[in-house]
PDB file as gemmi writes it, atoms N, CA and C in Angstrom:
CRYST1    1.000    1.000    1.000  90.00  90.00  90.00 P 1                      
ATOM      1  N   UNK A   1       0.856  -1.221  -0.009  1.00  0.00           N  
ATOM      2  CA  UNK A   1      -0.009  -0.003  -0.019  1.00  0.00           C  
ATOM      3  C   UNK A   1       0.933   1.228  -0.056  1.00  0.00           C  
ATOM      4  N   UNK A   2       0.546   2.164  -0.781  1.00  0.00           N  
ATOM      5  CA  UNK A   2       1.386   3.421  -0.932  1.00  0.00           C  
ATOM      6  C   UNK A   2       1.138   4.272   0.261  1.00  0.00           C  
ATOM      7  N   UNK A   3       2.290   4.984   0.752  1.00  0.00           N  
ATOM      8  CA  UNK A   3       2.061   5.918   1.913  1.00  0.00           C  
ATOM      9  C   UNK A   3       2.021   7.273   1.336  1.00  0.00           C  
ATOM     10  N   UNK A   4       1.297   8.090   2.047  1.00  0.00           N  
ATOM     11  CA  UNK A   4       1.140   9.441   1.639  1.00  0.00           C  
ATOM     12  C   UNK A   4       2.110  10.351   2.412  1.00  0.00           C  
ATOM     13  N   UNK A   5       3.393  10.361   2.095  1.00  0.00           N  
ATOM     14  CA  UNK A   5       4.385  11.334   2.810  1.00  0.00           C  
ATOM     15  C   UNK A   5       4.903  12.253   1.726  1.00  0.00           C  
ATOM     16  N   UNK A   6       5.810  13.222   2.144  1.00  0.00           N  
ATOM     17  CA  UNK A   6       6.284  14.215   1.173  1.00  0.00           C  
ATOM     18  C   UNK A   6       7.039  13.636   0.062  1.00  0.00           C  
ATOM     19  N   UNK A   7       7.842  12.565   0.306  1.00  0.00           N  
ATOM     20  CA  UNK A   7       8.612  12.019  -0.736  1.00  0.00           C  
ATOM     21  C   UNK A   7       7.725  11.308  -1.750  1.00  0.00           C  
ATOM     22  N   UNK A   8       6.813  10.514  -1.259  1.00  0.00           N  
ATOM     23  CA  UNK A   8       5.885   9.778  -2.163  1.00  0.00           C  
ATOM     24  C   UNK A   8       4.977  10.782  -2.961  1.00  0.00           C  
ATOM     25  N   UNK A   9       4.526  11.803  -2.308  1.00  0.00           N  
ATOM     26  CA  UNK A   9       3.682  12.689  -2.992  1.00  0.00           C  
ATOM     27  C   UNK A   9       4.449  13.539  -4.032  1.00  0.00           C  
ATOM     28  N   UNK A  10       5.696  13.703  -3.956  1.00  0.00           N  
ATOM     29  CA  UNK A  10       6.505  14.441  -4.916  1.00  0.00           C  
ATOM     30  C   UNK A  10       6.878  13.462  -6.035  1.00  0.00           C  
ATOM     31  N   UNK A  11       6.813  12.170  -5.848  1.00  0.00           N  
ATOM     32  CA  UNK A  11       7.181  11.301  -6.924  1.00  0.00           C  
ATOM     33  C   UNK A  11       5.973  11.024  -7.921  1.00  0.00           C  
ATOM     34  N   UNK A  12       6.375  10.638  -9.115  1.00  0.00           N  
ATOM     35  CA  UNK A  12       5.343  10.413 -10.175  1.00  0.00           C  
ATOM     36  C   UNK A  12       5.145   8.853 -10.140  1.00  0.00           C  
ATOM     37  N   UNK A  13       4.025   8.420 -10.538  1.00  0.00           N  
ATOM     38  CA  UNK A  13       3.861   6.963 -10.610  1.00  0.00           C  
ATOM     39  C   UNK A  13       4.613   6.376 -11.779  1.00  0.00           C  
ATOM     40  N   UNK A  14       4.845   5.151 -11.745  1.00  0.00           N  
ATOM     41  CA  UNK A  14       5.592   4.453 -12.834  1.00  0.00           C  
ATOM     42  C   UNK A  14       4.818   4.661 -14.217  1.00  0.00           C  
ATOM     43  N   UNK A  15       5.622   4.701 -15.228  1.00  0.00           N  
ATOM     44  CA  UNK A  15       5.056   4.973 -16.655  1.00  0.00           C  
ATOM     45  C   UNK A  15       5.815   4.109 -17.580  1.00  0.00           C  
ATOM     46  N   UNK A  16       5.078   3.696 -18.684  1.00  0.00           N  
ATOM     47  CA  UNK A  16       5.815   2.971 -19.706  1.00  0.00           C  
ATOM     48  C   UNK A  16       6.750   3.846 -20.531  1.00  0.00           C  
ATOM     49  N   UNK A  17       7.856   3.394 -20.774  1.00  0.00           N  
ATOM     50  CA  UNK A  17       8.897   4.177 -21.535  1.00  0.00           C  
ATOM     51  C   UNK A  17       8.352   4.654 -22.898  1.00  0.00           C  
ATOM     52  N   UNK A  18       7.490   3.850 -23.492  1.00  0.00           N  
ATOM     53  CA  UNK A  18       6.871   4.264 -24.756  1.00  0.00           C  
ATOM     54  C   UNK A  18       6.008   5.443 -24.648  1.00  0.00           C  
ATOM     55  N   UNK A  19       5.589   5.864 -23.455  1.00  0.00           N  
ATOM     56  CA  UNK A  19       4.790   7.098 -23.319  1.00  0.00           C  
ATOM     57  C   UNK A  19       5.581   8.379 -23.251  1.00  0.00           C  
ATOM     58  N   UNK A  20       6.951   8.195 -23.200  1.00  0.00           N  
ATOM     59  CA  UNK A  20       7.825   9.373 -23.265  1.00  0.00           C  
ATOM     60  C   UNK A  20       8.036   9.774 -24.823  1.00  0.00           C  
ATOM     61  N   UNK A  21       7.735  10.918 -25.124  1.00  0.00           N  
ATOM     62  CA  UNK A  21       7.897  11.333 -26.489  1.00  0.00           C  
ATOM     63  C   UNK A  21       9.289  11.383 -26.966  1.00  0.00           C  
ATOM     64  N   UNK A  22       9.625  10.988 -28.173  1.00  0.00           N  
ATOM     65  CA  UNK A  22      10.854  11.173 -28.783  1.00  0.00           C  
ATOM     66  C   UNK A  22      11.127  12.590 -29.087  1.00  0.00           C  
ATOM     67  N   UNK A  23      12.286  13.187 -28.877  1.00  0.00           N  
ATOM     68  CA  UNK A  23      12.740  14.527 -29.194  1.00  0.00           C  
ATOM     69  C   UNK A  23      13.950  14.466 -30.161  1.00  0.00           C  
ATOM     70  N   UNK A  24      13.723  14.917 -31.404  1.00  0.00           N  
ATOM     71  CA  UNK A  24      14.795  14.956 -32.335  1.00  0.00           C  
ATOM     72  C   UNK A  24      15.878  16.012 -31.938  1.00  0.00           C  
ATOM     73  N   UNK A  25      17.124  15.788 -32.247  1.00  0.00           N  
ATOM     74  CA  UNK A  25      18.174  16.729 -31.997  1.00  0.00           C  
ATOM     75  C   UNK A  25      19.244  16.542 -33.058  1.00  0.00           C  
ATOM     76  N   UNK A  26      20.058  17.619 -33.265  1.00  0.00           N  
ATOM     77  CA  UNK A  26      21.204  17.534 -34.197  1.00  0.00           C  
ATOM     78  C   UNK A  26      22.045  18.577 -33.974  1.00  0.00           C  
ATOM     79  N   UNK A  27      23.393  18.444 -34.373  1.00  0.00           N  
ATOM     80  CA  UNK A  27      24.346  19.396 -34.273  1.00  0.00           C  
ATOM     81  C   UNK A  27      25.237  19.241 -35.495  1.00  0.00           C  
ATOM     82  N   UNK A  28      24.971  20.067 -36.493  1.00  0.00           N  
ATOM     83  CA  UNK A  28      25.592  19.844 -37.723  1.00  0.00           C  
ATOM     84  C   UNK A  28      25.238  18.635 -38.506  1.00  0.00           C  
ATOM     85  N   UNK A  29      26.128  18.243 -39.463  1.00  0.00           N  
ATOM     86  CA  UNK A  29      25.874  17.045 -40.243  1.00  0.00           C  
ATOM     87  C   UNK A  29      26.353  15.755 -39.494  1.00  0.00           C  
ATOM     88  N   UNK A  30      27.226  15.864 -38.654  1.00  0.00           N  
ATOM     89  CA  UNK A  30      27.850  14.675 -38.045  1.00  0.00           C  
ATOM     90  C   UNK A  30      27.114  14.114 -36.792  1.00  0.00           C  
ATOM     91  N   UNK A  31      26.464  14.933 -35.982  1.00  0.00           N  
ATOM     92  CA  UNK A  31      25.984  14.560 -34.721  1.00  0.00           C  
ATOM     93  C   UNK A  31      24.376  14.643 -34.835  1.00  0.00           C  
ATOM     94  N   UNK A  32      23.601  13.593 -34.280  1.00  0.00           N  
ATOM     95  CA  UNK A  32      22.166  13.759 -34.319  1.00  0.00           C  
ATOM     96  C   UNK A  32      21.459  12.475 -34.028  1.00  0.00           C  
ATOM     97  N   UNK A  33      20.356  12.524 -33.744  1.00  0.00           N  
ATOM     98  CA  UNK A  33      19.458  11.344 -33.483  1.00  0.00           C  
ATOM     99  C   UNK A  33      18.175  11.831 -32.754  1.00  0.00           C  
ATOM    100  N   UNK A  34      17.659  10.977 -31.910  1.00  0.00           N  
ATOM    101  CA  UNK A  34      16.485  11.410 -31.063  1.00  0.00           C  
ATOM    102  C   UNK A  34      16.707  10.784 -29.749  1.00  0.00           C  
ATOM    103  N   UNK A  35      15.971  11.362 -28.692  1.00  0.00           N  
ATOM    104  CA  UNK A  35      16.095  10.933 -27.290  1.00  0.00           C  
ATOM    105  C   UNK A  35      14.755  10.963 -26.656  1.00  0.00           C  
ATOM    106  N   UNK A  36      14.618  10.034 -25.645  1.00  0.00           N  
ATOM    107  CA  UNK A  36      13.488  10.066 -24.742  1.00  0.00           C  
ATOM    108  C   UNK A  36      14.097  10.452 -23.405  1.00  0.00           C  
ATOM    109  N   UNK A  37      13.751  11.588 -22.930  1.00  0.00           N  
ATOM    110  CA  UNK A  37      14.219  12.004 -21.571  1.00  0.00           C  
ATOM    111  C   UNK A  37      13.431  11.446 -20.461  1.00  0.00           C  
ATOM    112  N   UNK A  38      13.837  10.253 -19.985  1.00  0.00           N  
ATOM    113  CA  UNK A  38      13.047   9.548 -19.029  1.00  0.00           C  
ATOM    114  C   UNK A  38      13.104  10.228 -17.620  1.00  0.00           C  
ATOM    115  N   UNK A  39      14.320  10.718 -17.239  1.00  0.00           N  
ATOM    116  CA  UNK A  39      14.476  11.309 -15.938  1.00  0.00           C  
ATOM    117  C   UNK A  39      13.528  12.607 -15.754  1.00  0.00           C  
ATOM    118  N   UNK A  40      13.694  13.419 -16.896  1.00  0.00           N  
ATOM    119  CA  UNK A  40      12.901  14.655 -16.825  1.00  0.00           C  
ATOM    120  C   UNK A  40      11.364  14.368 -16.846  1.00  0.00           C  
ATOM    121  N   UNK A  41      10.933  13.456 -17.722  1.00  0.00           N  
ATOM    122  CA  UNK A  41       9.507  13.065 -17.770  1.00  0.00           C  
ATOM    123  C   UNK A  41       8.973  12.572 -16.387  1.00  0.00           C  
ATOM    124  N   UNK A  42       9.872  11.842 -15.690  1.00  0.00           N  
ATOM    125  CA  UNK A  42       9.468  11.193 -14.457  1.00  0.00           C  
ATOM    126  C   UNK A  42       9.511  12.229 -13.276  1.00  0.00           C  
ATOM    127  N   UNK A  43       9.943  13.414 -13.519  1.00  0.00           N  
ATOM    128  CA  UNK A  43      10.035  14.438 -12.533  1.00  0.00           C  
ATOM    129  C   UNK A  43      11.401  14.633 -11.896  1.00  0.00           C  
ATOM    130  N   UNK A  44      12.358  13.963 -12.443  1.00  0.00           N  
ATOM    131  CA  UNK A  44      13.842  14.066 -11.998  1.00  0.00           C  
ATOM    132  C   UNK A  44      14.444  15.387 -12.326  1.00  0.00           C  
ATOM    133  N   UNK A  45      15.277  15.776 -11.480  1.00  0.00           N  
ATOM    134  CA  UNK A  45      16.051  17.110 -11.728  1.00  0.00           C  
ATOM    135  C   UNK A  45      17.483  16.999 -11.355  1.00  0.00           C  
ATOM    136  N   UNK A  46      17.986  15.884 -10.814  1.00  0.00           N  
ATOM    137  CA  UNK A  46      19.370  15.740 -10.416  1.00  0.00           C  
ATOM    138  C   UNK A  46      20.152  14.709 -11.177  1.00  0.00           C  
ATOM    139  N   UNK A  47      19.413  13.708 -11.824  1.00  0.00           N  
ATOM    140  CA  UNK A  47      20.057  12.756 -12.623  1.00  0.00           C  
ATOM    141  C   UNK A  47      19.374  12.618 -13.935  1.00  0.00           C  
ATOM    142  N   UNK A  48      20.152  12.792 -14.973  1.00  0.00           N  
ATOM    143  CA  UNK A  48      19.508  12.681 -16.292  1.00  0.00           C  
ATOM    144  C   UNK A  48      19.584  11.267 -16.774  1.00  0.00           C  
ATOM    145  N   UNK A  49      18.407  10.747 -17.154  1.00  0.00           N  
ATOM    146  CA  UNK A  49      18.287   9.393 -17.677  1.00  0.00           C  
ATOM    147  C   UNK A  49      17.549   9.498 -18.961  1.00  0.00           C  
ATOM    148  N   UNK A  50      18.205   8.988 -20.030  1.00  0.00           N  
ATOM    149  CA  UNK A  50      17.500   9.049 -21.289  1.00  0.00           C  
ATOM    150  C   UNK A  50      17.878   7.843 -22.180  1.00  0.00           C  
ATOM    151  N   UNK A  51      16.976   7.603 -23.211  1.00  0.00           N  
ATOM    152  CA  UNK A  51      17.290   6.642 -24.224  1.00  0.00           C  
ATOM    153  C   UNK A  51      17.546   7.496 -25.482  1.00  0.00           C  
ATOM    154  N   UNK A  52      18.679   7.103 -26.026  1.00  0.00           N  
ATOM    155  CA  UNK A  52      19.180   7.832 -27.263  1.00  0.00           C  
ATOM    156  C   UNK A  52      19.220   6.844 -28.428  1.00  0.00           C  
ATOM    157  N   UNK A  53      18.628   7.284 -29.557  1.00  0.00           N  
ATOM    158  CA  UNK A  53      18.627   6.429 -30.678  1.00  0.00           C  
ATOM    159  C   UNK A  53      19.465   7.176 -31.766  1.00  0.00           C  
ATOM    160  N   UNK A  54      20.495   6.414 -32.301  1.00  0.00           N  
ATOM    161  CA  UNK A  54      21.273   7.157 -33.290  1.00  0.00           C  
ATOM    162  C   UNK A  54      21.128   6.416 -34.690  1.00  0.00           C  
ATOM    163  N   UNK A  55      20.886   7.188 -35.802  1.00  0.00           N  
ATOM    164  CA  UNK A  55      20.777   6.564 -37.059  1.00  0.00           C  
ATOM    165  C   UNK A  55      22.168   6.036 -37.453  1.00  0.00           C  
ATOM    166  N   UNK A  56      22.181   5.136 -38.432  1.00  0.00           N  
ATOM    167  CA  UNK A  56      23.560   4.689 -38.911  1.00  0.00           C  
ATOM    168  C   UNK A  56      24.337   5.820 -39.474  1.00  0.00           C  
ATOM    169  N   UNK A  57      25.606   5.819 -39.054  1.00  0.00           N  
ATOM    170  CA  UNK A  57      26.528   6.907 -39.516  1.00  0.00           C  
ATOM    171  C   UNK A  57      26.520   8.108 -38.660  1.00  0.00           C  
ATOM    172  N   UNK A  58      25.635   8.273 -37.708  1.00  0.00           N  
ATOM    173  CA  UNK A  58      25.605   9.485 -36.870  1.00  0.00           C  
ATOM    174  C   UNK A  58      26.463   9.218 -35.573  1.00  0.00           C  
ATOM    175  N   UNK A  59      26.896  10.330 -35.021  1.00  0.00           N  
ATOM    176  CA  UNK A  59      27.575  10.260 -33.710  1.00  0.00           C  
ATOM    177  C   UNK A  59      26.738  10.925 -32.707  1.00  0.00           C  
ATOM    178  N   UNK A  60      26.987  10.405 -31.453  1.00  0.00           N  
ATOM    179  CA  UNK A  60      26.194  10.937 -30.340  1.00  0.00           C  
ATOM    180  C   UNK A  60      26.518  12.336 -29.974  1.00  0.00           C  
ATOM    181  N   UNK A  61      27.779  12.580 -29.726  1.00  0.00           N  
ATOM    182  CA  UNK A  61      28.243  14.028 -29.372  1.00  0.00           C  
ATOM    183  C   UNK A  61      29.727  14.069 -29.565  1.00  0.00           C  
ATOM    184  N   UNK A  62      30.243  15.350 -29.608  1.00  0.00           N  
ATOM    185  CA  UNK A  62      31.656  15.606 -29.682  1.00  0.00           C  
ATOM    186  C   UNK A  62      32.343  14.999 -28.422  1.00  0.00           C  
ATOM    187  N   UNK A  63      33.586  14.628 -28.641  1.00  0.00           N  
ATOM    188  CA  UNK A  63      34.418  14.151 -27.532  1.00  0.00           C  
ATOM    189  C   UNK A  63      34.393  15.230 -26.372  1.00  0.00           C  
ATOM    190  N   UNK A  64      34.026  14.729 -25.138  1.00  0.00           N  
ATOM    191  CA  UNK A  64      33.998  15.645 -24.031  1.00  0.00           C  
ATOM    192  C   UNK A  64      34.060  14.925 -22.744  1.00  0.00           C  
ATOM    193  N   UNK A  65      34.065  15.632 -21.676  1.00  0.00           N  
ATOM    194  CA  UNK A  65      33.943  14.986 -20.278  1.00  0.00           C  
ATOM    195  C   UNK A  65      33.330  15.961 -19.308  1.00  0.00           C  
ATOM    196  N   UNK A  66      32.982  15.456 -18.201  1.00  0.00           N  
ATOM    197  CA  UNK A  66      32.274  16.253 -17.137  1.00  0.00           C  
ATOM    198  C   UNK A  66      33.041  16.231 -15.873  1.00  0.00           C  
ATOM    199  N   UNK A  67      33.230  17.409 -15.260  1.00  0.00           N  
ATOM    200  CA  UNK A  67      34.028  17.427 -14.056  1.00  0.00           C  
ATOM    201  C   UNK A  67      33.200  16.962 -12.796  1.00  0.00           C  
ATOM    202  N   UNK A  68      31.959  17.183 -12.798  1.00  0.00           N  
ATOM    203  CA  UNK A  68      31.134  16.888 -11.548  1.00  0.00           C  
ATOM    204  C   UNK A  68      30.103  15.778 -11.697  1.00  0.00           C  
ATOM    205  N   UNK A  69      29.915  15.347 -12.908  1.00  0.00           N  
ATOM    206  CA  UNK A  69      28.943  14.189 -13.059  1.00  0.00           C  
ATOM    207  C   UNK A  69      29.480  13.066 -13.858  1.00  0.00           C  
ATOM    208  N   UNK A  70      29.013  11.901 -13.500  1.00  0.00           N  
ATOM    209  CA  UNK A  70      29.421  10.779 -14.321  1.00  0.00           C  
ATOM    210  C   UNK A  70      28.347  10.372 -15.371  1.00  0.00           C  
ATOM    211  N   UNK A  71      28.737   9.667 -16.359  1.00  0.00           N  
ATOM    212  CA  UNK A  71      27.789   9.176 -17.299  1.00  0.00           C  
ATOM    213  C   UNK A  71      27.838   7.608 -17.357  1.00  0.00           C  
ATOM    214  N   UNK A  72      26.761   7.092 -17.686  1.00  0.00           N  
ATOM    215  CA  UNK A  72      26.661   5.591 -17.951  1.00  0.00           C  
ATOM    216  C   UNK A  72      25.988   5.350 -19.225  1.00  0.00           C  
ATOM    217  N   UNK A  73      26.522   4.280 -19.939  1.00  0.00           N  
ATOM    218  CA  UNK A  73      25.949   3.855 -21.134  1.00  0.00           C  
ATOM    219  C   UNK A  73      25.656   2.374 -21.135  1.00  0.00           C  
ATOM    220  N   UNK A  74      24.394   1.994 -21.441  1.00  0.00           N  
ATOM    221  CA  UNK A  74      23.969   0.700 -21.566  1.00  0.00           C  
ATOM    222  C   UNK A  74      23.488   0.517 -22.872  1.00  0.00           C  
ATOM    223  N   UNK A  75      24.081  -0.339 -23.771  1.00  0.00           N  
ATOM    224  CA  UNK A  75      23.606  -0.579 -25.152  1.00  0.00           C  
ATOM    225  C   UNK A  75      22.357  -1.463 -25.107  1.00  0.00           C  
ATOM    226  N   UNK A  76      21.251  -0.991 -25.616  1.00  0.00           N  
ATOM    227  CA  UNK A  76      20.032  -1.823 -25.624  1.00  0.00           C  
ATOM    228  C   UNK A  76      19.920  -2.660 -26.831  1.00  0.00           C  
ATOM    229  N   UNK A  77      20.339  -2.187 -28.017  1.00  0.00           N  
ATOM    230  CA  UNK A  77      20.302  -2.875 -29.222  1.00  0.00           C  
ATOM    231  C   UNK A  77      21.260  -2.187 -30.219  1.00  0.00           C  
ATOM    232  N   UNK A  78      21.634  -2.998 -31.284  1.00  0.00           N  
ATOM    233  CA  UNK A  78      22.485  -2.401 -32.316  1.00  0.00           C  
ATOM    234  C   UNK A  78      23.987  -2.571 -31.916  1.00  0.00           C  
ATOM    235  N   UNK A  79      24.854  -1.800 -32.710  1.00  0.00           N  
ATOM    236  CA  UNK A  79      26.258  -1.849 -32.506  1.00  0.00           C  
ATOM    237  C   UNK A  79      26.765  -0.392 -32.611  1.00  0.00           C  
ATOM    238  N   UNK A  80      27.874  -0.121 -32.040  1.00  0.00           N  
ATOM    239  CA  UNK A  80      28.494   1.143 -32.225  1.00  0.00           C  
ATOM    240  C   UNK A  80      29.922   0.992 -31.856  1.00  0.00           C  
ATOM    241  N   UNK A  81      30.679   2.071 -32.133  1.00  0.00           N  
ATOM    242  CA  UNK A  81      32.165   2.168 -31.777  1.00  0.00           C  
ATOM    243  C   UNK A  81      32.158   3.303 -30.701  1.00  0.00           C  
ATOM    244  N   UNK A  82      32.751   2.967 -29.597  1.00  0.00           N  
ATOM    245  CA  UNK A  82      32.959   3.915 -28.530  1.00  0.00           C  
ATOM    246  C   UNK A  82      34.348   4.429 -28.544  1.00  0.00           C  
ATOM    247  N   UNK A  83      34.474   5.778 -28.620  1.00  0.00           N  
ATOM    248  CA  UNK A  83      35.869   6.303 -28.515  1.00  0.00           C  
ATOM    249  C   UNK A  83      36.079   6.763 -27.060  1.00  0.00           C  
ATOM    250  N   UNK A  84      37.044   6.322 -26.480  1.00  0.00           N  
ATOM    251  CA  UNK A  84      37.301   6.526 -25.035  1.00  0.00           C  
ATOM    252  C   UNK A  84      38.879   6.935 -24.941  1.00  0.00           C  
ATOM    253  N   UNK A  85      39.047   8.280 -24.927  1.00  0.00           N  
ATOM    254  CA  UNK A  85      40.525   8.713 -24.984  1.00  0.00           C  
ATOM    255  C   UNK A  85      41.079   8.385 -26.377  1.00  0.00           C  
ATOM    256  N   UNK A  86      42.245   7.699 -26.385  1.00  0.00           N  
ATOM    257  CA  UNK A  86      42.895   7.335 -27.662  1.00  0.00           C  
ATOM    258  C   UNK A  86      42.481   5.959 -28.107  1.00  0.00           C  
ATOM    259  N   UNK A  87      41.564   5.244 -27.368  1.00  0.00           N  
ATOM    260  CA  UNK A  87      41.155   3.915 -27.704  1.00  0.00           C  
ATOM    261  C   UNK A  87      39.778   3.897 -28.279  1.00  0.00           C  
ATOM    262  N   UNK A  88      39.465   2.902 -29.045  1.00  0.00           N  
ATOM    263  CA  UNK A  88      38.121   2.666 -29.529  1.00  0.00           C  
ATOM    264  C   UNK A  88      37.682   1.224 -29.161  1.00  0.00           C  
ATOM    265  N   UNK A  89      36.421   1.036 -28.894  1.00  0.00           N  
ATOM    266  CA  UNK A  89      35.864  -0.253 -28.512  1.00  0.00           C  
ATOM    267  C   UNK A  89      34.515  -0.479 -29.290  1.00  0.00           C  
ATOM    268  N   UNK A  90      34.427  -1.681 -29.761  1.00  0.00           N  
ATOM    269  CA  UNK A  90      33.131  -2.116 -30.357  1.00  0.00           C  
ATOM    270  C   UNK A  90      32.190  -2.440 -29.275  1.00  0.00           C  
ATOM    271  N   UNK A  91      30.976  -1.888 -29.387  1.00  0.00           N  
ATOM    272  CA  UNK A  91      29.955  -2.200 -28.321  1.00  0.00           C  
ATOM    273  C   UNK A  91      28.706  -2.832 -29.009  1.00  0.00           C  
ATOM    274  N   UNK A  92      27.987  -3.645 -28.357  1.00  0.00           N  
ATOM    275  CA  UNK A  92      26.760  -4.163 -28.903  1.00  0.00           C  
ATOM    276  C   UNK A  92      25.770  -4.416 -27.690  1.00  0.00           C  
ATOM    277  N   UNK A  93      24.645  -4.870 -28.120  1.00  0.00           N  
ATOM    278  CA  UNK A  93      23.509  -5.066 -27.058  1.00  0.00           C  
ATOM    279  C   UNK A  93      24.021  -5.728 -25.798  1.00  0.00           C  
ATOM    280  N   UNK A  94      23.660  -5.135 -24.614  1.00  0.00           N  
ATOM    281  CA  UNK A  94      24.147  -5.751 -23.339  1.00  0.00           C  
ATOM    282  C   UNK A  94      25.371  -5.239 -22.788  1.00  0.00           C  
ATOM    283  N   UNK A  95      26.207  -4.421 -23.632  1.00  0.00           N  
ATOM    284  CA  UNK A  95      27.415  -3.885 -23.138  1.00  0.00           C  
ATOM    285  C   UNK A  95      27.112  -2.629 -22.342  1.00  0.00           C  
ATOM    286  N   UNK A  96      28.052  -2.425 -21.376  1.00  0.00           N  
ATOM    287  CA  UNK A  96      27.828  -1.282 -20.411  1.00  0.00           C  
ATOM    288  C   UNK A  96      29.222  -0.602 -20.248  1.00  0.00           C  
ATOM    289  N   UNK A  97      29.240   0.712 -20.049  1.00  0.00           N  
ATOM    290  CA  UNK A  97      30.432   1.477 -19.724  1.00  0.00           C  
ATOM    291  C   UNK A  97      30.044   2.602 -18.800  1.00  0.00           C  
ATOM    292  N   UNK A  98      30.930   2.921 -17.860  1.00  0.00           N  
ATOM    293  CA  UNK A  98      30.726   4.027 -16.972  1.00  0.00           C  
ATOM    294  C   UNK A  98      31.896   5.052 -17.246  1.00  0.00           C  
ATOM    295  N   UNK A  99      31.580   6.297 -17.273  1.00  0.00           N  
ATOM    296  CA  UNK A  99      32.487   7.455 -17.444  1.00  0.00           C  
ATOM    297  C   UNK A  99      32.494   8.158 -16.208  1.00  0.00           C  
ATOM    298  N   UNK A 100      33.509   7.955 -15.302  1.00  0.00           N  
ATOM    299  CA  UNK A 100      33.553   8.667 -14.045  1.00  0.00           C  
ATOM    300  C   UNK A 100      33.759  10.173 -14.273  1.00  0.00           C  
ATOM    301  N   UNK A 101      33.285  10.925 -13.271  1.00  0.00           N  
ATOM    302  CA  UNK A 101      33.533  12.392 -13.271  1.00  0.00           C  
ATOM    303  C   UNK A 101      34.988  12.717 -13.450  1.00  0.00           C  
ATOM    304  N   UNK A 102      35.212  13.865 -14.255  1.00  0.00           N  
ATOM    305  CA  UNK A 102      36.595  14.195 -14.465  1.00  0.00           C  
ATOM    306  C   UNK A 102      37.298  13.503 -15.471  1.00  0.00           C  
TER     307      UNK A 102                                                      
END                                                                             
C-alpha cells in the first residue's frame, strides 16, 4: 500500500517508456538522433536518464568529459564504436560502460 508522505507525494507513478515522447536533436551534419528524456519526464532534476537512438553513420556527441557528473551507457540494441580517449571499443547489445566524473 502506498504511503502519503512528502517523498511519495513528490514522486510520479511508474510509466511505460513508450509514453515518453521522442525529441529529435542534431548538431551539424555529423551529430544527431533522437532521445527520450526519462528522468525529466518522471520528474527528476538531479540525474539525467535518457534513451538515445542514433541513425547509422551519426555520432552521439563531440568528444567531451564532465568534471562533476558521471555518465553511464547501456547498449540496448544495435552496435557502435565507442571512442574513449585514444582507444576505440566495439559495443553491442548488453554492453555497459561508466565514465567517471573528471
